[in-house]
N, C-alpha and C positions, 0 to 999 in steps of 0.2 A: 688777520684776514691780509694774505699775501696772493698780487699777481705774477701769477709764469707766460711765458711769451717762450714758444717750441717753435721751430719750421718742421709742416708736415710734406708729404710728397704725393699728392693727390695725382694720380694716371690719367689720360686726354680726355678721357670722359667725366671726369668727376671736375676736372680744370673747368673744361665747358659748363660746364651745370655751375660751377661756383660764378663765372663769369655772368650768367645770366640771371643768377640770384644777386650779384652784386648792382647791377643795373636795372632789376626789378626793383631791390630796397631803396636805390636814389629815385625810382620812378615815384614810388611809394611817400619818399620824405617829400619830394616836389611836388603832389597831387594836394597833399595836407595844409604844404603853407601856401598855395595856391587857393584853397576853399578857405583860407582863415583871413588872408589879406582881400579876397573878394567881401567877405563877409565883413570883414573893419571898413572896406570903403563903403558897402551899403546902407552902414550905421547899424547895423545888425549886431545880437550878441557876439559873446567868445563861444564859440565850437565847442563842445566837450569830448574828450579820446572816445567815450563810448559812443555818441552820435558819428564822427568822423568812422568810427572803425565801421559801424552800421553802412555808412554810405560809401565806403571801400568794398565790402563785399558781393553788395548791387553792383556796381561798376564790374566787379570780377564777373559775375554773372549774365550781364550784358555783353560784356567783350567775349564773354564762354558761348555766347550767342549768335553773336555775330563771326564766330570761324577763330577769334581770335585768345588762343588756349595757352599764349606763354607764363600767363600770371599760376596756372593750375598749376607747371611743371616746375617749381621749383619749394622748397620749402614755407609751408603756409605762417610761420612765424619770422621772419626776415620781415616782411613788409609788415607786420603786425607790430614787431618793433620800433620801424623806422618809422610808422604812424605814432607811435609813444615818443620817442626820440625826439620827430617834430613840433608834439603837443609841448612837450615839457622846457624846449628851447625857445617859443614862443610865449609860455609864460611866464619864462625867465625876463625876458626882454620885456615882457607890461610890468613887472612886478621891479624895475631895475637893473635885475642882477647880472645881467648879458644884456650885449649890443644884438641888434636887429637882426632876424635869422636869415640867411641868403639862400638863394636856390643852388643845389651841388650842379657841378657841372661836369660834364661827360668825361671831359678831359683832366680835371685840373683834383676833384673832389676824391677825399681817400676811398679806398674801394676795400667796404666791409662788409657784413651785415652779420644779425646775430642769429642765435641758436638755443631753442628751447634747453633751459637747465634739465629737464626732466627726459628728454631723449638721447641725450647725447652721454655715451660711456667710454671712461678711459680707462684702457687697461697699460704693460708696461712699457709700451714699445709702439700701441697702436688705438687708434682712438676712432669711434663710432658716430657719424653725426647724424641727423635726420634726413632723410632722402639720399641724400651724396652717399651716404658709405661707410665704409670701414679704412682709415687711410693710414698709411705709417708714421709715425713718428720720428724725428731727427735725432731725440736722445732718450733714451731708456731711462723708465723709473724717471723720470725730469717729473712728474707733476702728481705732486700726496695724495693719496686716500683725504678724503673731507668732504665737507658740505662744498659744493662749487655754486658761482653765482657771474651770473652775465659773463659767460662762453659766447668770444667773438672771431669770425674769420674774417681774415685783411692781405690784402696782396698790393707788396710795395711795387712793384713793377719789375721787381726780379723773381721773387719767392714769395710762397703763401705761410699763414702763420696762424697759430690757432693761440686764442690769450685766455684766460680765464682766471677770476679770484676762484682763492681754495681757504677756505679756514683752518688754520692747522694753530699747532699747540707745540712748538720748538724753539722758542725761545731762548737764548744764552744768557740770563743775567746774573752777573756776577756784581753782590751788593760792596765790595770790597773797592770803596770808587778811590780814585787818586785826584789829585791835584786840578781845577779848570785849568784849562786850553785856549787859550786866544789864538784865532786865525785870521792873519792880514791876507787879504786877495790883492793879486796883484800880476802885473803880465812877467815883465822877468821872472821873479819867482812865484811858481802859480799858488802856493801855499805856503804863508810861512809861519812857523807854530811859535807858543811863549817859551816852549821846550828846545828850541834851537834846531827842530826839525824843518828841513826845508823841501817840496817839490816842487822841480822846477816844471814848465810847460812845455809838453814834447812839440818836437822841431816834424810837421808837416810840412815843408816848403817842397820835395819831392813831388811830395802826391798832389799837392796843389797844383805845381810845374807840370805835372802830368795830366792834372783834369785840365786846364787853360790849352793846353796843346791838343786834346781832343776836342772842345770847343772850337776849337780853329777850325782843325776837320771837318766840323760839322756844318760850321757855317757855310763852309764851300761849297757842302753839295745843300743847305738851302740857297746859295745863291744861285744855284746850276737849277732847281726847281722854279724859282723866283720868274727866268731868263725861260727858261721855256713853258711856261705859265702850266704845271701839272702840280698835282697833289700830292703825286702817287711816290712814296720814299722807295727808292732803290735798298738791295738788300744789303749792298756798303755801310746807307745811312742806318741801319736797323742794329745792323751791328755794332756800329760809333756810338749810337745812342744806349744801346746796353751796355758796354766798358765805361759812359759817362754813368751811369747809375751805379755799376758798379763801382768806381771809383768815393763817388759820392760816400757809398755805402763803407769803404776801407777807413775813410779820413775819419767819419763819426765813431766808427768803433775805434781806433785808434787813438781818441781826444775821449772816447769816455770809458775806453781799459784803465788808461792813465787814470783817469777822476776815480773811479774804482778802488785802483788800488791806495790810490792818497786817502781817501774818506777810510778805506778797511782799515789803514795800516792806524790812523786816528784813534777809530771805534774801538779798537783792539786795546789802547792803553787806559781803555775802561776811566775817564774822567767825568768826575761829578757834575762839570758843566763845560760845553761847547760853546763859544762866544763869535759870532761872524759878524760880518759887517750887509745893510741891507745898501744895496748899491741899486745906484739910478741908472738901469744896463744904458736904456733909451736916450739918456743924456749924455753917458760914454760913447754912445756911436758918432754923434753928432761929430768928432773931432774926425776927419778926413787922414790926419795922419797915422792914427792910433787904429779906426774902426775894426780892420781888418784882425789886428792882435786881438783884439779885446772881445771879436767872434770866436776866434782861434781859443781862448780858455773857457768860453762855454760856466760863465760864473752862477748862471743858473742852475745848471746838472748841480755843478756842486752842494747849491744850497741844496735841488730837490732829492737826492742822495745822502746827504746828511740827517734829512728830517725822516726817514722813514728808516735809516740804520740806529739813531738816537730813540727813534719811538722803537725799537725793538728790543733796546739793549738797555734802558731804562734808564737814560743822559740827559740831562734838560740840555737843549737847544736853545741859546738866549741871543736874538736878532738883536744889535745893536741899531740905534738910530741913525736914519742915513747922514744927519748933519753933525753926527758926534765928533769931533777932529781928534782921532786915532793917533794921525800922524802927526801933527801939531805940536802935540802936548809929550813932555819930557817925562818919563815913565820913571824918572828920580825922586823929581822935586812939585813936579804939577805944573810946572810954569808951561804957557800955551804961549806957540812963535805966531805973529798977526801973518807972517807971508810962509808958504813954503813951494821953492818952484819944485818938479817934476825931475831935473838933472841934480839934484839936490842927495845924494843913495847915503849920504852919509848923516846923522840926527846929533848938530851940534849945540847942546845949552847954556847961554849965556853966563846962569842964576848958579848953576853948580858944578859947571866946565865938564859933562857927559860927551862922552863922543861912542854914539850907538850906531849900527846898522837901520837904517831908516823901518824896513818892516819888520825888523826882532822888535824893535822900539814900541810899534803899532801894535802888536803881536801882544806884547806886556799889556799896554793901556786897554785891551780888547779883554785880558785874561781880569785885571783887576774891577771890570764891571760887575763880573759874576760875584768877586771877593766882595 
């Protein structure tokens, strides 16, 4: 099962219809959540999904009778799936699997809706959606043929996207495995491998500097709006806000591209095991001096990519315990240091007189876990 995300090019009429569908899906989700909260407050039982959908159908009929036909203008499965999603989120909350679901905001929630699997047709360079019609794809033959699941249309403030899962059988599994590899994650060296390969963190200082400059520009416009007591944004402000979104996207793409190159190069070595650390990112971000650099490293994204790439290539991914002192242990004799400051970039062992680069030493210790 592989996920594909492709940019789509809807025309102006299709964009308008999509934006309506985003709003209707959000309305259905919030309506469902309000119903569940009200039922719980009154001491009633959990409302089933089937009952919620019946009530929503009656609501649509009542609104249509009053001249409000906007729920009939959009694909029916978008609101149907929104009710399902809310029902699942509320159920997971009561089962202790997730936090309490919140109402979706018009300004801050993700804009997306579901398209029925049986009513979507994907061609080489086009996709046909329910009600909305045929839309061009950005990449030809990007989505392979196969059984499709959970197609979603989303908007990130700049572009429209099609996300879909496809059941495929194209994994290239090589049984000739090499020795295990330990991967030490850090700020200076993003990924230090036990085979002496290194990947550095990509520098995004210029992009971040430009982003801050754009934020200051936008801030001056917001101050003018506050002084003039108006909520209408000028054309220049709208242009700046679009530039901010593009700059955020550029920074994210630079980071993720670097991580994809690093993880793909590691997977191509075809080791029997890959061992990484289980880092407590929340605690790392508490350090005000290094928080920005930790955020720039995207450690969780590294782990996410390695997880699915290892599954595709039949490689065992081992997650070391977060309390495992990989940097404090000597990779030669096993002696453990009680204290090791961040400034000590070279590990010096008092027992066997070993002097080794700190990150390389940690990666060897992680490799030894697999052995």
